[in-house]
C-alpha atoms as one frame of an Amber mdcrd trajectory, in Angstrom:
protein
 164.417  79.721  -1.894 162.569  83.046  -2.250 161.673  82.172  -5.843 160.401
  78.764  -4.709 158.215  80.301  -1.991 156.859  82.888  -4.441 156.024  80.145
  -6.951 154.172  78.184  -4.254 152.201  81.282  -3.290 151.252  81.910  -6.902
 150.167  78.306  -7.347 148.055  78.495  -4.185 146.465  81.697  -5.427 145.672
  80.078  -8.769 144.105  77.096  -6.982 141.785  79.373  -5.030 140.846  81.272
  -8.166 140.137  77.996  -9.962 136.795  77.748  -8.186 133.816  78.894 -10.225
 131.479  81.494  -8.743 127.902  81.554 -10.009 125.127  83.908  -8.893 121.436
  83.542  -9.635 118.166  84.886  -8.315 115.999  82.320  -6.559 112.790  83.059
  -8.383 112.432  83.367 -12.141 109.822  86.112 -11.737 112.457  88.333 -10.118
 114.928  88.044 -12.997 114.661  90.928 -15.476 114.435  89.866 -19.109 117.858
  89.897 -20.713 119.645  90.714 -17.459 123.390  90.092 -17.620 125.156  87.915
 -15.035 126.758  91.089 -13.701 123.377  92.767 -13.229 121.993  89.726 -11.424
 125.072  89.568  -9.206 124.611  93.225  -8.294 120.994  92.572  -7.317 122.005
  89.678  -5.089 124.941  91.518  -3.543 122.803  94.543  -2.683 122.545  94.922
   1.085 118.758  94.663   1.076 117.467  91.410   2.534 113.786  92.082   2.002
 114.013  91.446  -1.749 116.152  89.861  -4.459 116.701  86.507  -2.751 119.445
  84.607  -4.508 122.258  82.091  -4.461 125.992  82.581  -4.641 127.477  79.236
  -5.641 131.156  78.402  -5.193 131.982  75.358  -7.317 135.316  73.706  -6.440
 137.866  72.703  -9.030 137.267  69.026  -8.214 133.734  68.561  -6.851 133.185
  65.465  -4.699 129.408  65.471  -5.202 128.482  67.065  -1.876 126.788  70.465
  -1.628 126.061  72.697   1.361 123.617  75.611   1.333 124.442  78.145   4.054
 121.816  80.330   5.769 123.615  83.182   7.595 122.319  84.352  10.949 121.155
  87.772  12.051 118.025  87.305  14.151 115.808  87.317  11.037 116.498  91.061
  10.981 119.656  91.057   8.838 122.118  88.489   7.473 125.737  88.031   8.544
 126.966  87.030   5.092 130.668  87.404   5.908 131.888  85.100   8.678 128.614
  83.138   8.523 128.520  83.064   4.749 131.046  83.777   2.026 134.002  83.533
   4.403 133.668  79.750   4.535 133.653  79.158   0.781 137.358  78.487   0.309
 137.481  75.999   3.185 134.552  73.965   1.902 135.795  74.113  -1.689 139.162
  72.762  -0.550 137.287  69.627   0.562 135.611  69.346  -2.842 132.259  70.553
  -1.513 130.092  72.842  -3.637 129.295  75.679  -1.269 126.233  77.893  -1.637
 125.369  81.066   0.273 121.633  81.714   0.415 120.365  85.285   0.522 116.876
  84.699   1.891 114.098  87.223   2.369 113.700  88.550   5.886 110.233  87.700
   7.163 109.157  90.958   8.838 106.414  88.863  10.451 105.699  86.786   7.329
 107.017  83.431   8.484 106.457  81.776   5.099 109.127  83.735   3.217 112.425
  82.318   4.565 111.222  78.718   4.367 109.991  79.184   0.798 113.418  80.566
  -0.158 115.273  77.707   1.543 113.124  75.110  -0.229 113.717  76.804  -3.572
 117.460  76.869  -2.909 117.531  73.086  -2.514 115.492  72.641  -5.689 117.835
  74.890  -7.668 120.969  73.121  -6.472 119.495  69.783  -7.462 118.349  71.115
 -10.836 121.928  72.273 -11.540 123.520  69.133 -10.111 125.281  68.075 -13.316
 126.550  71.573 -13.994 127.990  72.008 -10.493 129.230  68.478  -9.919 126.642
  67.700  -7.246 125.094  64.374  -6.307 121.361  65.220  -5.834 121.242  62.869
  -2.836 124.032  64.748  -1.023 122.601  68.255  -0.706 122.664  69.651   2.818
 121.400  72.765   4.574 123.523  74.698   7.066 122.745  77.692   9.242 124.018
  79.825  12.092 121.892  81.304  14.894 118.595  82.409  13.285 119.951  80.896
  10.087 120.171  77.692  12.108 116.483  78.071  12.850 115.817  78.392   9.128
 117.980  75.345   8.373 116.259  73.246  11.044 112.876  74.544   9.852 113.623
  73.271   6.373 114.775  69.962   7.855 111.485  69.535   9.728 108.985  71.376
   7.486 110.109  70.556   3.922 107.110  70.234   1.629 108.269  67.452  -0.664
 111.173  65.153  -1.450 112.662  67.604  -3.952 113.149  70.231  -1.220 114.170
  67.866   1.596 117.827  68.340   2.555 119.920  65.210   2.983 121.678  66.517
   6.089 121.816  69.591   8.318 124.682  71.466   9.985 123.782  73.936  12.730
 125.980  76.575  14.366 124.657  77.710  17.802 121.111  77.500  16.411 117.877
  79.110  17.439 115.491  76.141  17.483 112.485  76.927  19.614 109.888  79.691
  19.583 108.976  78.936  23.218 109.320  82.351  24.926 110.920  80.676  27.935
 114.164  80.059  26.089 113.999  81.283  22.515 115.913  84.227  21.068 113.402
  87.045  21.436 114.423  89.047  18.383 114.303  86.050  16.069 110.886  85.075
  17.415 109.371  88.528  16.946 110.878  89.058  13.497 109.644  85.676  12.304
 106.245  85.380  13.975 105.318  88.922  14.978 104.740  90.318  18.445 101.768
  88.189  19.448 101.807  84.869  17.608  99.236  82.206  18.342 100.216  79.215
  20.445  99.705  77.033  17.372 102.158  79.088  15.318 104.651  79.183  18.169
 104.608  75.396  18.447 104.745  74.903  14.685 108.056  76.758  14.480 109.486
  75.211  17.644 111.463  72.727  15.625 112.300  70.440  18.526 108.584  69.574
  18.488 108.531  68.846  14.745 111.212  66.177  14.441 110.178  62.901  12.795
 112.004  59.762  11.782 112.352  61.350   8.318 114.239  64.409   9.595 117.744
  64.408   8.071 120.845  63.632  10.114 122.448  66.540  11.951 125.733  68.027
  13.130 125.174  70.616  15.882 127.756  72.861  17.549 127.490  75.538  20.224
 129.265  77.214  23.124 128.285  76.384  26.689 128.493  80.056  27.650 126.256
  81.338  24.846 124.491  84.330  26.356 122.371  85.165  23.309 120.758  81.835
  22.381 120.332  79.435  25.327 122.126  76.145  24.740 118.846  74.341  25.470
 117.886  75.191  21.875 120.551  72.969  20.352 120.550  70.395  23.156 116.779
  69.845  23.079 116.852  69.521  19.302 119.614  66.942  19.602 117.549  64.988
  22.142 114.491  65.165  19.895 116.512  63.764  16.986 117.779  60.879  19.095
 114.256  60.142  20.292 113.257  59.584  16.642 116.378  57.530  15.893 117.865
  60.223  13.659 121.667  60.166  13.554 123.019  63.312  15.229 126.291  64.676
  16.548 126.435  67.399  19.223 129.593  69.414  19.951 129.503  71.776  22.934
 132.595  73.890  23.496 133.337  75.273  26.990 133.446  78.914  25.947 133.179
  81.203  22.967 129.831  82.924  23.349 127.651  83.415  20.305 128.160  84.255
  16.661 131.692  83.006  16.038 131.059  81.461  12.628 134.318  81.212  10.717
 135.963  83.932  12.778 139.515  83.420  14.010 138.592  84.805  17.431 136.910
  81.552  18.418 139.544  79.512  20.248 137.975  76.208  19.210 137.920  76.994
  15.490 140.463  74.287  14.711 138.427  71.711  16.636 135.065  72.408  14.991
 136.622  72.466  11.536 138.332  69.138  12.126 135.203  67.548  13.623 132.875
  68.830  10.900 135.254  67.810   8.122 135.428  64.292   9.590 131.633  64.100
   9.928 131.074  65.231   6.352 133.648  62.760   5.109 132.299  59.766   7.043
 128.558  60.457   7.329 127.668  62.016   3.966
């Protein structure tokens, strides 16, 4: 029996390792001539989120054509690439989903940078669709907290069809820049200390929803003390008002920032509900 259990463990380990991990810089201008894959990986892995934006792509052994690009949270001041990033790769790969972690540039008041990086991420995934087993019409954007703001910004501000995501998944997202109920740190880091009313409204994504905004899966905790639940709820209502398919999941407790962490008591529920949504809606 011990030998059987050991063999099963080894087989499981081999299955996990069977995924392919690819790393690339987002912008060709940032890639040094003749740089090795190892050198590029080191640039992306460096804990500096003001430069070297890049993708870490986890390609499953048996891709099902779907791809998700994850934007970690961190108030636009840092990026929580663990439990809101790489930690989810194995789970998504087990479903056959090509999973991509986006290292985007922090804005430091330049609101154009994160959106430009998110758009480029979608373009790159589609340009490598054959290589990574991706259907170009099943590329989604996902984000947590401020990363959820970036994901919803892409979903409402995409510049062309080649950068439009096909769906969006939002964990306890920042949505609005309205000072009455935004996340103050995200707002200041993205827009600066004294943004114009026009800029504030432009990046209040509940105001930017159209009938062409992609379908959404939104989840949050009712006791979130960091990002008011009105962010996700108002975005959900705005989507419905434009006849965009949307699913909202509000859990009674859990606070903010749980991501893929085991400390969140509703982890099993959100995983089951998201897996079902991705299977049936995408």
